[in-house]
TIRO-2110 file (N, C-alpha, C; in Angstrom, 1 decimal):
// TIRO-2110
75.9, -9.2, -1.9, N, 1, A
77.1, -9.2, -2.6, CA, 1, A
77.6, -10.5, -2.7, C, 1, A
78.3, -10.9, -3.8, N, 2, A
79.0, -12.2, -3.9, CA, 2, A
80.5, -11.9, -3.7, C, 2, A
81.0, -12.4, -2.7, N, 3, A
82.5, -12.2, -2.3, CA, 3, A
83.1, -13.5, -2.0, C, 3, A
84.4, -13.6, -2.3, N, 4, A
85.2, -14.8, -1.9, CA, 4, A
86.4, -14.2, -1.3, C, 4, A
87.1, -14.9, -0.3, N, 5, A
88.4, -14.5, 0.2, CA, 5, A
89.3, -14.2, -0.9, C, 5, A
90.1, -13.2, -0.8, N, 6, A
91.2, -12.9, -1.7, CA, 6, A
92.5, -13.5, -1.2, C, 6, A
92.8, -14.5, -1.9, N, 7, A
94.1, -15.2, -1.4, CA, 7, A
95.3, -14.5, -1.9, C, 7, A
96.4, -14.5, -1.0, N, 8, A
97.7, -14.0, -1.5, CA, 8, A
97.7, -12.5, -1.3, C, 8, A
96.7, -11.8, -0.8, N, 9, A
96.8, -10.4, -0.6, CA, 9, A
97.5, -10.1, 0.8, C, 9, A
98.5, -9.3, 0.9, N, 10, A
99.1, -9.0, 2.2, CA, 10, A
98.2, -8.4, 3.2, C, 10, A
98.3, -8.8, 4.4, N, 11, A
97.5, -8.1, 5.6, CA, 11, A
98.4, -7.4, 6.4, C, 11, A
99.6, -7.3, 6.2, N, 12, A
100.6, -6.5, 6.9, CA, 12, A
101.6, -5.8, 5.9, C, 12, A
102.2, -4.7, 6.3, N, 13, A
103.1, -4.0, 5.5, CA, 13, A
102.4, -2.8, 4.8, C, 13, A
103.4, -2.2, 3.8, N, 14, A
102.9, -1.1, 3.1, CA, 14, A
101.5, -1.3, 2.3, C, 14, A
101.5, -2.5, 1.7, N, 15, A
100.3, -2.8, 0.9, CA, 15, A
99.3, -3.8, 1.6, C, 15, A
99.2, -3.5, 2.9, N, 16, A
98.2, -4.3, 3.6, CA, 16, A
96.8, -4.1, 3.3, C, 16, A
96.0, -5.1, 3.2, N, 17, A
94.5, -4.9, 3.0, CA, 17, A
93.8, -5.5, 4.1, C, 17, A
92.9, -4.8, 4.9, N, 18, A
92.2, -5.3, 6.0, CA, 18, A
91.1, -6.2, 5.5, C, 18, A
91.0, -7.4, 5.8, N, 19, A
90.0, -8.4, 5.3, CA, 19, A
89.8, -8.4, 3.9, C, 19, A
90.8, -8.7, 3.0, N, 20, A
90.7, -8.7, 1.5, CA, 20, A
89.7, -9.7, 1.0, C, 20, A
88.9, -9.1, 0.1, N, 21, A
87.8, -10.1, -0.5, CA, 21, A
87.8, -9.7, -2.1, C, 21, A
87.3, -10.7, -2.8, N, 22, A
87.1, -10.6, -4.2, CA, 22, A
85.6, -10.3, -4.5, C, 22, A
85.2, -9.1, -4.9, N, 23, A
83.8, -8.7, -5.1, CA, 23, A
83.6, -9.3, -6.5, C, 23, A
82.8, -10.3, -6.7, N, 24, A
82.5, -11.0, -7.9, CA, 24, A
81.2, -10.4, -8.6, C, 24, A
80.3, -10.1, -7.7, N, 25, A
78.9, -9.7, -8.2, CA, 25, A
78.1, -8.9, -7.2, C, 25, A
77.1, -8.2, -7.6, N, 26, A
76.2, -7.6, -6.7, CA, 26, A
74.9, -8.1, -6.9, C, 26, A
74.1, -8.6, -5.9, N, 27, A
72.8, -9.2, -6.1, CA, 27, A
71.8, -8.1, -5.9, C, 27, A
70.9, -8.0, -6.8, N, 28, A
69.7, -7.1, -6.8, CA, 28, A
68.5, -8.0, -6.6, C, 28, A
67.9, -7.9, -5.4, N, 29, A
66.7, -8.8, -5.1, CA, 29, A
67.2, -10.2, -5.2, C, 29, A
66.3, -11.1, -5.6, N, 30, A
66.5, -12.5, -5.5, CA, 30, A
67.0, -13.0, -6.9, C, 30, A
66.7, -12.2, -8.1, N, 31, A
66.9, -12.8, -9.3, CA, 31, A
67.8, -12.0, -10.2, C, 31, A
68.5, -11.0, -9.8, N, 32, A
69.4, -10.2, -10.6, CA, 32, A
70.7, -10.1, -10.0, C, 32, A
71.7, -10.3, -10.9, N, 33, A
73.0, -10.4, -10.6, CA, 33, A
73.9, -9.4, -11.5, C, 33, A
74.6, -8.5, -10.8, N, 34, A
75.5, -7.6, -11.6, CA, 34, A
76.9, -8.1, -11.5, C, 34, A
77.4, -8.6, -12.6, N, 35, A
78.8, -9.1, -12.5, CA, 35, A
79.9, -8.0, -12.5, C, 35, A
80.9, -8.3, -11.8, N, 36, A
82.2, -7.4, -12.0, CA, 36, A
83.2, -8.0, -12.7, C, 36, A
83.6, -7.5, -13.9, N, 37, A
84.6, -8.1, -14.7, CA, 37, A
85.8, -7.2, -14.8, C, 37, A
87.1, -7.6, -14.4, N, 38, A
87.3, -8.9, -13.6, CA, 38, A
86.7, -8.5, -12.1, C, 38, A
86.7, -9.6, -11.3, N, 39, A
86.3, -9.4, -9.8, CA, 39, A
87.3, -8.3, -9.3, C, 39, A
86.7, -7.5, -8.4, N, 40, A
87.5, -6.5, -7.7, CA, 40, A
88.1, -7.0, -6.4, C, 40, A
89.4, -6.9, -6.3, N, 41, A
89.9, -7.3, -4.9, CA, 41, A
90.0, -5.8, -4.1, C, 41, A
89.3, -5.9, -2.9, N, 42, A
89.1, -4.8, -2.2, CA, 42, A
89.1, -5.2, -0.7, C, 42, A
89.2, -4.2, 0.2, N, 43, A
89.0, -4.5, 1.7, CA, 43, A
87.5, -4.8, 1.7, C, 43, A
87.1, -5.6, 2.8, N, 44, A
85.7, -6.0, 2.9, CA, 44, A
84.8, -4.8, 3.0, C, 44, A
85.2, -3.7, 3.7, N, 45, A
84.4, -2.5, 3.9, CA, 45, A
84.3, -1.7, 2.6, C, 45, A
85.4, -1.7, 1.8, N, 46, A
85.3, -1.0, 0.5, CA, 46, A
84.3, -1.8, -0.4, C, 46, A
84.5, -3.1, -0.4, N, 47, A
83.5, -4.0, -1.3, CA, 47, A
82.2, -3.7, -0.9, C, 47, A
81.8, -3.5, 0.4, N, 48, A
80.4, -3.2, 0.8, CA, 48, A
80.0, -1.9, 0.3, C, 48, A
80.8, -0.8, 0.3, N, 49, A
80.5, 0.5, -0.1, CA, 49, A
80.3, 0.5, -1.6, C, 49, A
81.2, -0.3, -2.4, N, 50, A
81.1, -0.3, -3.9, CA, 50, A
79.7, -1.1, -4.2, C, 50, A
79.4, -2.1, -3.5, N, 51, A
78.2, -2.8, -3.8, CA, 51, A
77.0, -2.0, -3.5, C, 51, A
77.0, -1.1, -2.5, N, 52, A
75.9, -0.3, -2.2, CA, 52, A
75.7, 0.7, -3.2, C, 52, A
76.9, 1.3, -3.7, N, 53, A
76.9, 2.3, -4.8, CA, 53, A
76.2, 1.7, -6.0, C, 53, A
76.7, 0.5, -6.4, N, 54, A
76.1, -0.1, -7.5, CA, 54, A
74.6, -0.4, -7.4, C, 54, A
74.3, -0.9, -6.3, N, 55, A
72.8, -1.4, -6.0, CA, 55, A
71.9, -0.1, -6.0, C, 55, A
72.4, 0.9, -5.3, N, 56, A
71.5, 2.1, -5.0, CA, 56, A
71.5, 3.1, -6.0, C, 56, A
72.7, 3.3, -6.7, N, 57, A
72.8, 4.4, -7.7, CA, 57, A
73.1, 4.0, -9.1, C, 57, A
74.0, 3.1, -9.3, N, 58, A
74.3, 2.7, -10.7, CA, 58, A
73.2, 2.0, -11.4, C, 58, A
72.6, 1.0, -10.7, N, 59, A
71.4, 0.3, -11.2, CA, 59, A
70.4, 1.2, -11.6, C, 59, A
69.8, 2.1, -10.8, N, 60, A
68.8, 3.0, -11.2, CA, 60, A
69.2, 3.9, -12.4, C, 60, A
70.4, 4.3, -12.4, N, 61, A
70.9, 5.1, -13.4, CA, 61, A
70.9, 4.4, -14.8, C, 61, A
71.3, 3.2, -14.8, N, 62, A
71.3, 2.4, -15.9, CA, 62, A
69.8, 2.1, -16.4, C, 62, A
69.0, 1.6, -15.4, N, 63, A
67.6, 1.3, -15.8, CA, 63, A
66.9, 2.5, -16.4, C, 63, A
67.3, 3.7, -16.0, N, 64, A
66.7, 4.9, -16.6, CA, 64, A
67.0, 5.1, -18.1, C, 64, A
68.0, 4.3, -18.6, N, 65, A
68.3, 4.4, -20.0, CA, 65, A
67.4, 3.5, -20.8, C, 65, A
66.7, 2.6, -20.2, N, 66, A
65.8, 1.7, -20.8, CA, 66, A
66.2, 0.3, -20.9, C, 66, A
67.5, 0.1, -20.4, N, 67, A
67.9, -1.4, -20.4, CA, 67, A
68.6, -1.5, -19.1, C, 67, A
68.4, -2.7, -18.5, N, 68, A
69.0, -3.0, -17.2, CA, 68, A
70.6, -3.1, -17.3, C, 68, A
71.3, -2.8, -16.2, N, 69, A
72.7, -3.1, -15.9, CA, 69, A
72.9, -4.5, -15.7, C, 69, A
73.9, -5.1, -16.6, N, 70, A
74.2, -6.5, -16.3, CA, 70, A
75.7, -6.7, -15.8, C, 70, A
76.5, -5.8, -16.2, N, 71, A
77.9, -5.9, -15.7, CA, 71, A
78.7, -4.7, -15.6, C, 71, A
79.7, -4.6, -14.7, N, 72, A
80.6, -3.5, -14.5, CA, 72, A
82.0, -4.0, -15.0, C, 72, A
82.7, -3.1, -15.7, N, 73, A
84.1, -3.4, -16.2, CA, 73, A
84.9, -2.7, -15.2, C, 73, A
85.7, -3.5, -14.4, N, 74, A
86.6, -3.0, -13.4, CA, 74, A
87.9, -2.6, -14.1, C, 74, A
88.3, -1.3, -14.0, N, 75, A
89.5, -0.9, -14.6, CA, 75, A
90.8, -1.2, -13.7, C, 75, A
90.5, -1.1, -12.4, N, 76, A
91.5, -1.4, -11.4, CA, 76, A
90.9, -1.6, -10.0, C, 76, A
91.5, -2.4, -9.2, N, 77, A
91.2, -2.5, -7.7, CA, 77, A
92.5, -2.6, -7.0, C, 77, A
92.7, -3.6, -6.3, N, 78, A
93.8, -3.8, -5.5, CA, 78, A
95.1, -3.9, -6.4, C, 78, A
96.0, -3.1, -6.1, N, 79, A
97.4, -3.1, -6.9, CA, 79, A
98.4, -2.4, -6.0, C, 79, A
99.4, -3.0, -5.6, N, 80, A
100.5, -2.4, -4.7, CA, 80, A
101.4, -1.6, -5.7, C, 80, A
101.1, -0.3, -5.6, N, 81, A
101.9, 0.5, -6.4, CA, 81, A
101.8, 2.0, -5.9, C, 81, A
102.7, 2.9, -6.5, N, 82, A
102.5, 4.3, -6.0, CA, 82, A
101.3, 5.0, -6.9, C, 82, A
101.0, 6.1, -6.4, N, 83, A
99.9, 6.9, -7.0, CA, 83, A
100.2, 7.1, -8.5, C, 83, A
99.3, 6.9, -9.3, N, 84, A
99.3, 7.1, -10.8, CA, 84, A
100.6, 6.4, -11.3, C, 84, A
101.1, 5.3, -10.6, N, 85, A
102.1, 4.5, -11.1, CA, 85, A
103.4, 5.4, -11.3, C, 85, A
103.6, 6.4, -10.6, N, 86, A
104.8, 7.3, -10.6, CA, 86, A
105.8, 6.8, -9.6, C, 86, A
107.0, 6.5, -10.0, N, 87, A
108.1, 6.2, -9.1, CA, 87, A
108.2, 7.3, -8.2, C, 87, A
108.3, 7.0, -6.9, N, 88, A
108.6, 8.1, -5.8, CA, 88, A
107.3, 8.7, -5.3, C, 88, A
106.2, 8.5, -5.9, N, 89, A
104.9, 9.0, -5.4, CA, 89, A
104.5, 8.3, -4.1, C, 89, A
103.6, 8.9, -3.4, N, 90, A
102.9, 8.3, -2.2, CA, 90, A
102.3, 7.0, -2.7, C, 90, A
102.1, 6.0, -1.7, N, 91, A
101.4, 4.8, -2.0, CA, 91, A
100.0, 5.1, -2.5, C, 91, A
99.5, 4.4, -3.4, N, 92, A
98.1, 4.6, -3.9, CA, 92, A
97.1, 3.9, -2.9, C, 92, A
95.9, 4.4, -3.0, N, 93, A
94.8, 3.7, -2.1, CA, 93, A
94.6, 2.4, -2.7, C, 93, A
94.8, 2.1, -3.9, N, 94, A
94.7, 0.8, -4.5, CA, 94, A
95.5, -0.2, -3.7, C, 94, A
96.7, 0.2, -3.1, N, 95, A
97.5, -0.7, -2.4, CA, 95, A
97.0, -1.1, -1.1, C, 95, A
96.0, -0.6, -0.6, N, 96, A
95.3, -0.9, 0.6, CA, 96, A
93.9, -1.4, 0.4, C, 96, A
93.5, -1.7, -0.8, N, 97, A
92.2, -2.2, -1.1, CA, 97, A
91.1, -1.1, -0.9, C, 97, A
91.5, 0.1, -0.9, N, 98, A
90.5, 1.2, -0.6, CA, 98, A
89.9, 1.9, -1.8, C, 98, A
90.5, 1.5, -3.0, N, 99, A
90.1, 2.2, -4.2, CA, 99, A
89.5, 1.3, -5.3, C, 99, A
88.7, 1.7, -6.1, N, 100, A
88.0, 1.1, -7.2, CA, 100, A
87.9, 2.0, -8.4, C, 100, A
88.3, 1.4, -9.5, N, 101, A
88.2, 2.2, -10.8, CA, 101, A
87.1, 1.6, -11.6, C, 101, A
86.1, 2.4, -12.0, N, 102, A
85.0, 2.0, -12.9, CA, 102, A
85.3, 2.3, -14.2, C, 102, A
85.4, 1.3, -15.0, N, 103, A
85.7, 1.4, -16.5, CA, 103, A
84.6, 1.6, -17.4, C, 103, A
83.5, 0.8, -17.1, N, 104, A
82.3, 0.9, -18.0, CA, 104, A
81.2, 0.1, -17.3, C, 104, A
80.0, 0.4, -17.9, N, 105, A
78.8, -0.4, -17.4, CA, 105, A
78.2, -1.0, -18.7, C, 105, A
77.9, -2.3, -18.6, N, 106, A
77.3, -3.0, -19.8, CA, 106, A
75.8, -3.2, -19.5, C, 106, A
75.0, -2.8, -20.4, N, 107, A
73.6, -3.1, -20.4, CA, 107, A
73.1, -4.3, -21.0, C, 107, A
71.8, -4.7, -20.8, N, 108, A
71.3, -6.0, -21.3, CA, 108, A
71.2, -5.9, -22.8, C, 108, A
70.9, -4.7, -23.4, N, 109, A
70.9, -4.5, -24.8, CA, 109, A
72.3, -4.4, -25.5, C, 109, A
73.2, -4.7, -24.8, N, 110, A
74.7, -4.7, -25.2, CA, 110, A
75.3, -3.3, -25.3, C, 110, A
74.6, -2.3, -25.0, N, 111, A
75.3, -1.0, -25.0, CA, 111, A
76.2, -0.9, -23.8, C, 111, A
77.3, -0.1, -24.1, N, 112, A
78.4, 0.0, -23.1, CA, 112, A
78.4, 1.5, -22.7, C, 112, A
78.3, 1.7, -21.4, N, 113, A
78.3, 3.2, -21.0, CA, 113, A
79.7, 3.4, -20.4, C, 113, A
80.4, 4.3, -21.0, N, 114, A
81.9, 4.5, -20.6, CA, 114, A
81.9, 5.9, -20.0, C, 114, A
83.0, 6.3, -19.5, N, 115, A
83.1, 7.6, -18.8, CA, 115, A
83.6, 8.6, -19.8, C, 115, A
84.2, 8.3, -20.9, N, 116, A
84.8, 9.3, -21.8, CA, 116, A
84.0, 9.4, -23.1, C, 116, A
82.9, 8.7, -23.2, N, 117, A
82.2, 8.8, -24.5, CA, 117, A
80.7, 9.6, -24.2, C, 117, A
80.0, 9.7, -25.3, N, 118, A
78.7, 10.3, -25.2, CA, 118, A
77.6, 9.3, -24.8, C, 118, A
78.0, 8.1, -24.5, N, 119, A
77.1, 7.0, -24.1, CA, 119, A
76.3, 7.5, -22.9, C, 119, A
76.7, 8.3, -22.0, N, 120, A
75.9, 8.7, -20.9, CA, 120, A
75.4, 10.2, -21.3, C, 120, A
74.2, 10.4, -21.0, N, 121, A
73.6, 11.8, -21.3, CA, 121, A
74.3, 12.7, -20.2, C, 121, A
74.2, 14.1, -20.4, N, 122, A
74.7, 15.0, -19.5, CA, 122, A
74.0, 14.8, -18.1, C, 122, A
72.8, 14.5, -18.2, N, 123, A
72.0, 14.3, -16.9, CA, 123, A
72.5, 13.1, -16.1, C, 123, A
72.7, 12.1, -16.9, N, 124, A
73.2, 10.7, -16.2, CA, 124, A
74.6, 10.9, -15.7, C, 124, A
75.4, 11.7, -16.5, N, 125, A
76.8, 11.9, -16.0, CA, 125, A
76.9, 12.8, -14.8, C, 125, A
76.0, 13.7, -14.7, N, 126, A
75.9, 14.5, -13.5, CA, 126, A
75.4, 13.7, -12.3, C, 126, A
74.5, 13.0, -12.5, N, 127, A
73.9, 12.0, -11.5, CA, 127, A
75.0, 11.1, -11.0, C, 127, A
75.7, 10.5, -11.9, N, 128, A
76.8, 9.6, -11.5, CA, 128, A
77.8, 10.3, -10.7, C, 128, A
78.2, 11.6, -11.1, N, 129, A
79.2, 12.4, -10.3, CA, 129, A
78.7, 12.7, -8.9, C, 129, A
77.5, 13.1, -8.9, N, 130, A
76.9, 13.5, -7.6, CA, 130, A
76.8, 12.3, -6.7, C, 130, A
76.5, 11.1, -7.1, N, 131, A
76.5, 10.0, -6.2, CA, 131, A
77.7, 9.6, -5.8, C, 131, A
78.7, 9.6, -6.7, N, 132, A
80.1, 9.1, -6.3, CA, 132, A
80.7, 10.2, -5.2, C, 132, A
80.6, 11.4, -5.5, N, 133, A
81.1, 12.4, -4.7, CA, 133, A
80.4, 12.5, -3.2, C, 133, A
79.2, 12.0, -3.3, N, 134, A
78.4, 11.9, -1.9, CA, 134, A
79.0, 10.7, -1.1, C, 134, A
79.3, 9.7, -1.8, N, 135, A
79.7, 8.5, -1.1, CA, 135, A
81.1, 8.2, -0.7, C, 135, A
82.0, 8.9, -1.5, N, 136, A
83.5, 8.5, -1.4, CA, 136, A
84.3, 9.7, -1.1, C, 136, A
85.4, 9.4, -0.4, N, 137, A
86.4, 10.5, 0.0, CA, 137, A
87.2, 11.1, -1.2, C, 137, A
87.3, 10.3, -2.2, N, 138, A
88.1, 10.8, -3.3, CA, 138, A
87.2, 10.3, -4.6, C, 138, A
87.1, 11.3, -5.5, N, 139, A
86.6, 10.9, -6.8, CA, 139, A
87.4, 11.7, -7.9, C, 139, A
87.9, 10.9, -8.8, N, 140, A
88.8, 11.4, -9.8, CA, 140, A
88.3, 10.9, -11.2, C, 140, A
87.9, 11.8, -12.1, N, 141, A
87.5, 11.4, -13.5, CA, 141, A
88.2, 12.3, -14.5, C, 141, A
87.5, 12.5, -15.7, N, 142, A
88.1, 13.3, -16.6, CA, 142, A
88.5, 14.7, -16.2, C, 142, A
89.6, 15.2, -16.7, N, 143, A
90.0, 16.5, -16.3, CA, 143, A
90.6, 16.7, -14.9, C, 143, A
90.6, 15.5, -14.2, N, 144, A
91.1, 15.7, -12.8, CA, 144, A
92.8, 15.9, -12.7, C, 144, A
93.4, 15.0, -13.5, N, 145, A
94.9, 15.0, -13.4, CA, 145, A
95.5, 14.5, -14.6, C, 145, A
94.8, 14.0, -15.6, N, 146, A
95.5, 13.3, -16.7, CA, 146, A
95.6, 11.9, -16.6, C, 146, A
95.4, 11.3, -15.4, N, 147, A
95.5, 9.9, -15.1, CA, 147, A
94.2, 9.1, -15.0, C, 147, A
93.2, 9.9, -15.1, N, 148, A
91.9, 9.3, -15.0, CA, 148, A
90.9, 9.7, -16.1, C, 148, A
91.3, 9.8, -17.3, N, 149, A
90.6, 10.3, -18.4, CA, 149, A
89.6, 9.2, -19.0, C, 149, A
89.9, 8.0, -18.8, N, 150, A
89.0, 6.9, -19.4, CA, 150, A
88.3, 6.0, -18.3, C, 150, A
88.5, 6.5, -17.0, N, 151, A
87.7, 5.6, -16.0, CA, 151, A
87.4, 6.6, -14.9, C, 151, A
86.6, 6.1, -13.9, N, 152, A
86.2, 6.9, -12.7, CA, 152, A
86.9, 6.2, -11.5, C, 152, A
87.7, 7.0, -10.9, N, 153, A
88.4, 6.5, -9.6, CA, 153, A
87.6, 6.9, -8.4, C, 153, A
87.2, 6.0, -7.5, N, 154, A
86.7, 6.4, -6.2, CA, 154, A
87.5, 5.6, -5.1, C, 154, A
87.6, 6.2, -4.0, N, 155, A
88.3, 5.5, -2.9, CA, 155, A
87.7, 6.0, -1.6, C, 155, A
88.1, 5.2, -0.6, N, 156, A
87.6, 5.5, 0.9, CA, 156, A
88.8, 5.9, 1.8, C, 156, A
89.7, 6.6, 1.2, N, 157, A
90.8, 7.2, 2.1, CA, 157, A
90.1, 7.9, 3.1, C, 157, A
90.5, 7.8, 4.4, N, 158, A
89.8, 8.6, 5.5, CA, 158, A
90.3, 10.1, 5.3, C, 158, A
89.3, 11.1, 5.3, N, 159, A
89.6, 12.4, 5.2, CA, 159, A
88.9, 13.2, 6.3, C, 159, A
89.4, 14.3, 6.7, N, 160, A
88.7, 15.2, 7.7, CA, 160, A
87.4, 15.7, 7.1, C, 160, A
86.4, 15.9, 7.8, N, 161, A
85.1, 16.5, 7.3, CA, 161, A
85.4, 17.7, 6.5, C, 161, A
84.6, 17.8, 5.3, N, 162, A
84.8, 18.9, 4.4, CA, 162, A
86.1, 18.8, 3.6, C, 162, A
86.8, 17.7, 3.6, N, 163, A
88.1, 17.6, 2.8, CA, 163, A
88.0, 16.6, 1.7, C, 163, A
86.9, 16.2, 1.5, N, 164, A
86.7, 15.2, 0.3, CA, 164, A
87.1, 15.9, -1.0, C, 164, A
87.7, 15.0, -1.9, N, 165, A
88.2, 15.4, -3.2, CA, 165, A
87.2, 15.0, -4.3, C, 165, A
86.7, 15.8, -5.0, N, 166, A
85.6, 15.5, -6.1, CA, 166, A
86.1, 16.2, -7.3, C, 166, A
86.9, 15.7, -8.2, N, 167, A
87.5, 16.3, -9.3, CA, 167, A
87.1, 15.4, -10.5, C, 167, A
86.1, 16.0, -11.4, N, 168, A
85.6, 15.3, -12.5, CA, 168, A
85.1, 16.4, -13.3, C, 168, A
85.7, 16.8, -14.4, N, 169, A
85.2, 17.9, -15.3, CA, 169, A
84.2, 17.3, -16.3, C, 169, A
82.9, 17.6, -16.1, N, 170, A
81.9, 17.0, -17.0, CA, 170, A
81.9, 17.9, -18.3, C, 170, A
81.8, 17.1, -19.4, N, 171, A
81.6, 17.8, -20.7, CA, 171, A
80.3, 18.6, -20.8, C, 171, A
80.4, 19.8, -21.4, N, 172, A
79.2, 20.6, -21.5, CA, 172, A
78.2, 19.8, -22.5, C, 172, A
76.9, 20.1, -22.1, N, 173, A
75.8, 19.6, -23.0, CA, 173, A
76.0, 20.3, -24.3, C, 173, A
76.0, 19.4, -25.4, N, 174, A
76.2, 20.1, -26.7, CA, 174, A
75.1, 20.9, -27.1, C, 174, A
73.8, 20.7, -26.5, N, 175, A
72.7, 21.7, -26.8, CA, 175, A
72.7, 23.0, -26.0, C, 175, A
73.6, 23.1, -25.1, N, 176, A
73.6, 24.2, -24.2, CA, 176, A
74.8, 25.1, -24.4, C, 176, A
END
């Protein structure tokens, strides 16, 4: 992964981030680079988890469409704010660098795979949900709460075993 130190991110207080970094790209082998636009500001451990997810799950998912993944659109990463930007709500996992919002995936043939369109086949969408829910403590997508309709939120908030949150209502296959 290509990371640089995230300058100006607090390491103490309510919105502290342990070892903050800017995840700029994920390297695949020696000659392939998946750019993150804009770079994601995350804790170092969250950046490593996101890079592994991209490398091991998102790249093969995109490759199966017939065109390689070239970049990820980051909808949100570090942001010192309450959950869902609601005044008085608990602090968001974004405020500690533990959350990442996937907006879209761009392929080499210029197709854009988004969370809310038919750009992903039902099988690809199911695969994406399964991989996210297996890797992260929280997964929020369409149908979860009204705040995650156009992106996929994943985070590494520590949870007790069996307490993971996986809320993403997949649209029905129009053929079925």
